[in-house]
N, CA, C and O atoms as CSV, one atom per row, in Angstrom:
chain,resi,resn,atom,element,x,y,z
A,1,MET,N,N,82.485,78.246,-25.993
A,1,MET,CA,C,81.715,78.273,-24.685
A,1,MET,C,C,80.659,79.007,-25.790
A,1,MET,O,O,80.453,78.974,-27.003
A,2,GLU,N,N,80.060,79.769,-24.451
A,2,GLU,CA,C,78.719,79.304,-25.525
A,2,GLU,C,C,78.010,81.130,-26.052
A,2,GLU,O,O,78.499,82.105,-25.482
A,3,PRO,N,N,77.040,81.313,-26.988
A,3,PRO,CA,C,77.095,82.210,-27.619
A,3,PRO,C,C,76.249,83.839,-26.021
A,3,PRO,O,O,76.760,83.685,-24.912
A,4,GLU,N,N,75.776,84.376,-26.062
A,4,GLU,CA,C,75.278,85.581,-24.926
A,4,GLU,C,C,74.250,85.107,-25.201
A,4,GLU,O,O,73.522,85.170,-24.211
A,5,ILE,N,N,73.886,84.766,-25.817
A,5,ILE,CA,C,72.066,84.595,-25.962
A,5,ILE,C,C,71.815,83.805,-25.017
A,5,ILE,O,O,70.996,84.303,-24.244
A,6,VAL,N,N,72.248,82.507,-24.644
A,6,VAL,CA,C,71.630,81.146,-23.780
A,6,VAL,C,C,71.763,81.428,-22.223
A,6,VAL,O,O,71.387,80.524,-21.476
A,7,PRO,N,N,72.129,82.285,-21.810
A,7,PRO,CA,C,72.226,82.670,-20.037
A,7,PRO,C,C,70.061,83.164,-19.760
A,7,PRO,O,O,69.003,82.862,-19.208
A,8,PRO,N,N,70.908,84.264,-20.859
A,8,PRO,CA,C,69.183,85.024,-20.709
A,8,PRO,C,C,67.757,83.954,-21.715
A,8,PRO,O,O,66.551,84.156,-21.857
A,9,THR,N,N,68.245,83.369,-21.979
A,9,THR,CA,C,67.471,82.397,-23.329
A,9,THR,C,C,66.743,81.876,-21.861
A,9,THR,O,O,65.552,82.091,-21.636
A,10,VAL,N,N,67.828,81.011,-20.704
A,10,VAL,CA,C,67.430,80.088,-20.031
A,10,VAL,C,C,66.843,80.191,-18.878
A,10,VAL,O,O,66.226,79.359,-18.213
A,11,ASP,N,N,67.187,81.733,-18.627
A,11,ASP,CA,C,66.865,81.949,-17.673
A,11,ASP,C,C,64.864,82.424,-17.694
A,11,ASP,O,O,63.956,82.429,-16.863
A,12,ALA,N,N,65.015,82.750,-19.139
A,12,ALA,CA,C,63.297,83.474,-19.039
A,12,ALA,C,C,62.793,81.601,-19.091
A,12,ALA,O,O,61.738,81.296,-18.534
A,13,ILE,N,N,63.549,80.609,-19.714
A,13,ILE,CA,C,62.258,79.518,-20.011
A,13,ILE,C,C,62.451,78.999,-18.986
A,13,ILE,O,O,61.543,78.214,-18.714
A,14,LYS,N,N,63.604,79.081,-17.886
A,14,LYS,CA,C,62.492,78.902,-16.343
A,14,LYS,C,C,61.698,79.215,-15.718
A,14,LYS,O,O,60.992,78.589,-14.926
A,15,ARG,N,N,61.762,81.540,-16.382
A,15,ARG,CA,C,60.921,81.983,-15.424
A,15,ARG,C,C,59.599,81.852,-16.005
A,15,ARG,O,O,58.724,82.031,-15.157
A,16,TRP,N,N,59.029,81.522,-17.517
A,16,TRP,CA,C,58.410,80.849,-17.799
A,16,TRP,C,C,57.361,80.200,-18.035
A,16,TRP,O,O,56.153,80.279,-18.258
A,17,SER,N,N,59.228,78.749,-17.764
A,17,SER,CA,C,57.728,76.995,-17.774
A,17,SER,C,C,58.150,76.777,-16.556
A,17,SER,O,O,57.373,76.140,-15.845
A,18,GLY,N,N,59.422,77.203,-15.967
A,18,GLY,CA,C,58.871,75.957,-14.617
A,18,GLY,C,C,60.939,75.068,-14.309
A,18,GLY,O,O,61.584,74.597,-13.372
A,19,VAL,N,N,61.155,75.377,-16.015
A,19,VAL,CA,C,61.432,73.770,-16.614
A,19,VAL,C,C,63.859,74.525,-17.231
A,19,VAL,O,O,64.017,75.422,-18.060
A,20,GLU,N,N,64.552,74.125,-16.835
A,20,GLU,CA,C,65.626,73.944,-17.439
A,20,GLU,C,C,65.915,73.190,-18.066
A,20,GLU,O,O,65.367,72.097,-18.216
A,21,PRO,N,N,67.027,73.681,-18.676
A,21,PRO,CA,C,67.352,72.685,-19.904
A,21,PRO,C,C,67.412,70.933,-19.116
A,21,PRO,O,O,67.241,70.503,-17.975
A,22,PRO,N,N,67.697,70.415,-20.255
A,22,PRO,CA,C,68.135,69.010,-19.023
A,22,PRO,C,C,69.632,68.311,-19.193
A,22,PRO,O,O,70.110,67.426,-18.483
A,23,ASN,N,N,70.316,69.057,-20.499
A,23,ASN,CA,C,71.801,68.069,-20.404
A,23,ASN,C,C,72.279,69.115,-21.876
A,23,ASN,O,O,71.531,69.427,-22.802
A,24,ALA,N,N,73.709,69.485,-21.707
A,24,ALA,CA,C,74.019,70.344,-23.093
A,24,ALA,C,C,74.055,70.088,-24.532
A,24,ALA,O,O,74.623,70.899,-25.264
A,25,THR,N,N,73.302,68.655,-25.179
A,25,THR,CA,C,72.900,68.685,-26.013
A,25,THR,C,C,71.447,70.232,-25.691
A,25,THR,O,O,71.155,70.976,-26.627
A,26,ALA,N,N,71.102,70.316,-24.961
A,26,ALA,CA,C,69.355,71.214,-25.013
A,26,ALA,C,C,70.689,72.862,-24.849
A,26,ALA,O,O,70.285,73.817,-25.513
A,27,ARG,N,N,71.563,73.034,-24.359
A,27,ARG,CA,C,72.010,73.459,-24.910
A,27,ARG,C,C,72.463,74.200,-25.594
A,27,ARG,O,O,71.899,75.262,-25.857
A,28,HIS,N,N,73.585,73.865,-26.068
A,28,HIS,CA,C,73.734,73.140,-28.229
A,28,HIS,C,C,72.675,73.941,-28.535
A,28,HIS,O,O,72.869,75.135,-28.764
A,29,GLY,N,N,71.389,73.381,-28.580
A,29,GLY,CA,C,70.501,73.620,-29.297
A,29,GLY,C,C,69.588,74.997,-29.366
A,29,GLY,O,O,68.889,75.479,-30.258
A,30,LEU,N,N,70.077,75.626,-27.325
A,30,LEU,CA,C,69.840,77.122,-27.614
A,30,LEU,C,C,70.624,77.996,-28.309
A,30,LEU,O,O,70.290,79.061,-28.828
A,31,ALA,N,N,71.992,77.320,-28.271
A,31,ALA,CA,C,73.665,77.765,-28.949
A,31,ALA,C,C,72.682,78.393,-30.109
A,31,ALA,O,O,72.323,79.570,-30.132
A,32,ASP,N,N,72.070,76.722,-31.700
A,32,ASP,CA,C,71.851,77.539,-32.159
A,32,ASP,C,C,71.349,78.113,-33.004
A,32,ASP,O,O,71.777,78.263,-34.149
A,33,MET,N,N,70.085,78.627,-32.411
A,33,MET,CA,C,68.760,80.004,-32.271
A,33,MET,C,C,70.269,80.944,-32.298
A,33,MET,O,O,70.371,81.256,-33.485
A,34,ALA,N,N,71.023,81.314,-31.829
A,34,ALA,CA,C,71.875,82.900,-32.519
A,34,ALA,C,C,72.444,82.779,-33.533
A,34,ALA,O,O,73.081,83.740,-33.964
A,35,ASN,N,N,72.398,81.465,-34.298
A,35,ASN,CA,C,72.813,81.386,-35.789
A,35,ASN,C,C,72.071,81.333,-36.861
A,35,ASN,O,O,72.274,81.349,-38.075
A,36,LEU,N,N,70.630,81.226,-35.750
A,36,LEU,CA,C,68.995,81.444,-37.111
A,36,LEU,C,C,68.988,82.377,-36.479
A,36,LEU,O,O,68.438,81.779,-35.554
A,37,LEU,N,N,69.068,83.090,-36.199
A,37,LEU,CA,C,68.267,83.794,-36.369
A,37,LEU,C,C,69.110,85.672,-36.629
A,37,LEU,O,O,69.023,86.898,-36.692
A,38,ASP,N,N,69.685,84.727,-36.665
A,38,ASP,CA,C,71.528,86.321,-37.406
A,38,ASP,C,C,71.070,85.604,-39.109
A,38,ASP,O,O,71.244,86.228,-40.155
A,39,GLU,N,N,70.693,84.710,-39.056
A,39,GLU,CA,C,70.336,83.891,-40.836
A,39,GLU,C,C,68.629,85.774,-40.889
A,39,GLU,O,O,68.416,86.919,-41.290
A,40,ILE,N,N,67.866,84.197,-39.864
A,40,ILE,CA,C,67.437,85.431,-40.316
A,40,ILE,C,C,66.776,86.707,-40.816
A,40,ILE,O,O,66.043,87.032,-41.749
A,41,GLU,N,N,67.694,87.602,-39.189
A,41,GLU,CA,C,67.772,88.389,-39.972
A,41,GLU,C,C,68.870,89.531,-41.355
A,41,GLU,O,O,68.986,90.706,-41.701
A,42,ARG,N,N,69.244,88.608,-41.578
A,42,ARG,CA,C,70.288,88.909,-43.237
A,42,ARG,C,C,68.750,89.088,-43.988
A,42,ARG,O,O,68.475,90.119,-44.603
A,43,VAL,N,N,67.860,88.026,-43.863
A,43,VAL,CA,C,67.836,87.706,-44.630
A,43,VAL,C,C,66.387,88.806,-45.298
A,43,VAL,O,O,65.873,89.065,-46.386
A,44,ARG,N,N,66.162,89.286,-43.402
A,44,ARG,CA,C,64.856,90.376,-43.207
A,44,ARG,C,C,65.425,91.516,-43.310
A,44,ARG,O,O,64.635,92.442,-43.125
A,45,ALA,N,N,66.370,91.793,-43.507
A,45,ALA,CA,C,67.208,93.348,-44.248
A,45,ALA,C,C,67.192,92.664,-46.106
A,45,ALA,O,O,67.093,93.658,-46.825
A,46,GLY,N,N,67.227,91.963,-46.580
A,46,GLY,CA,C,67.507,92.349,-48.092
A,46,GLY,C,C,66.010,92.583,-48.797
A,46,GLY,O,O,65.665,93.154,-49.831
A,47,LEU,N,N,64.956,91.549,-47.276
A,47,LEU,CA,C,63.363,91.586,-48.127
A,47,LEU,C,C,62.374,93.327,-47.614
A,47,LEU,O,O,62.282,93.876,-46.516
A,48,ALA,N,N,62.004,93.579,-48.499
A,48,ALA,CA,C,60.753,94.358,-48.475
A,48,ALA,C,C,59.308,93.865,-49.537
A,48,ALA,O,O,59.343,93.383,-50.670
A,49,PHE,N,N,58.321,94.140,-48.829
A,49,PHE,CA,C,57.294,94.576,-49.478
A,49,PHE,C,C,56.174,95.359,-49.867
A,49,PHE,O,O,54.947,95.331,-49.778
A,50,GLU,N,N,57.532,96.424,-50.564
A,50,GLU,CA,C,56.923,97.640,-51.574
A,50,GLU,C,C,57.933,97.351,-51.960
A,50,GLU,O,O,57.797,98.217,-52.823
A,51,ASP,N,N,58.912,96.934,-52.183
A,51,ASP,CA,C,59.784,96.720,-53.199
A,51,ASP,C,C,59.295,96.371,-54.478
A,51,ASP,O,O,59.610,97.079,-55.435
A,52,GLU,N,N,58.703,95.565,-54.606
A,52,GLU,CA,C,57.731,95.566,-56.233
A,52,GLU,C,C,55.720,95.064,-56.070
A,52,GLU,O,O,55.029,94.107,-56.420
A,53,PRO,N,N,55.449,96.653,-55.193
A,53,PRO,CA,C,53.728,96.241,-56.037
A,53,PRO,C,C,53.064,96.184,-57.158
A,53,PRO,O,O,51.971,95.706,-57.460
A,54,SER,N,N,53.943,96.784,-57.782
A,54,SER,CA,C,54.021,97.283,-59.181
A,54,SER,C,C,53.287,95.763,-60.118
A,54,SER,O,O,52.299,95.416,-60.765
A,55,GLY,N,N,54.920,95.150,-59.476
A,55,GLY,CA,C,54.898,93.541,-60.259
A,55,GLY,C,C,54.184,92.657,-59.558
A,55,GLY,O,O,54.319,91.453,-59.775
A,56,PHE,N,N,53.079,93.267,-58.349
A,56,PHE,CA,C,52.197,92.010,-57.786
A,56,PHE,C,C,51.694,92.322,-58.446
A,56,PHE,O,O,51.692,91.513,-59.373
A,57,ASP,N,N,50.638,93.879,-58.806
A,57,ASP,CA,C,49.753,94.705,-59.274
A,57,ASP,C,C,49.515,94.262,-61.058
A,57,ASP,O,O,48.602,93.938,-61.818
A,58,ALA,N,N,50.475,94.419,-61.071
A,58,ALA,CA,C,50.737,94.026,-62.456
A,58,ALA,C,C,50.084,92.713,-63.240
A,58,ALA,O,O,49.435,92.654,-64.285
A,59,ALA,N,N,50.718,91.211,-61.885
A,59,ALA,CA,C,50.534,90.167,-62.145
A,59,ALA,C,C,48.839,89.965,-62.428
A,59,ALA,O,O,48.429,89.461,-63.473
A,60,LEU,N,N,47.896,90.454,-61.295
A,60,LEU,CA,C,47.115,89.917,-60.835
A,60,LEU,C,C,46.010,90.393,-62.120
A,60,LEU,O,O,44.973,89.744,-62.252
A,61,ARG,N,N,46.380,91.852,-63.275
A,61,ARG,CA,C,45.458,92.215,-63.666
A,61,ARG,C,C,46.341,90.724,-65.289
A,61,ARG,O,O,45.446,89.958,-65.644
A,62,ASP,N,N,46.830,90.621,-65.553
A,62,ASP,CA,C,47.886,90.019,-66.846
A,62,ASP,C,C,46.332,88.018,-66.428
A,62,ASP,O,O,45.745,87.167,-67.096
A,63,LEU,N,N,46.544,88.501,-64.651
A,63,LEU,CA,C,45.534,86.944,-64.825
A,63,LEU,C,C,43.907,87.565,-65.097
A,63,LEU,O,O,42.974,86.900,-65.546
A,64,LYS,N,N,43.869,88.730,-64.773
A,64,LYS,CA,C,42.436,88.903,-64.438
A,64,LYS,C,C,41.820,88.188,-66.030
A,64,LYS,O,O,42.268,88.495,-67.135
A,65,GLU,N,N,40.407,86.923,-65.701
A,65,GLU,CA,C,39.443,86.527,-67.167
A,65,GLU,C,C,39.308,87.350,-67.801
A,65,GLU,O,O,40.312,88.062,-67.816
A,66,PRO,N,N,38.410,87.743,-68.500
A,66,PRO,CA,C,38.085,88.791,-69.559
A,66,PRO,C,C,36.458,89.027,-68.926
A,66,PRO,O,O,36.048,88.491,-67.897
A,67,GLY,N,N,36.014,89.545,-69.418
A,67,GLY,CA,C,34.641,89.810,-69.663
A,67,GLY,C,C,34.440,91.672,-67.929
A,67,GLY,O,O,33.365,92.248,-67.763
């Protein structure tokens, strides 16, 4: 069974470019996108630029040339 993301993605690709997945392997590749998006979301949830700004500033000060 295909993930829920496949049919709307196939429709969007067809509307945008006028092509359809040529075979089952192409549809399987689209199904892998659901897993990839889930993995990216998990990583994204754990990252925040604002978590370490003082560490970045300290690194810049440490690397600053004397003068």
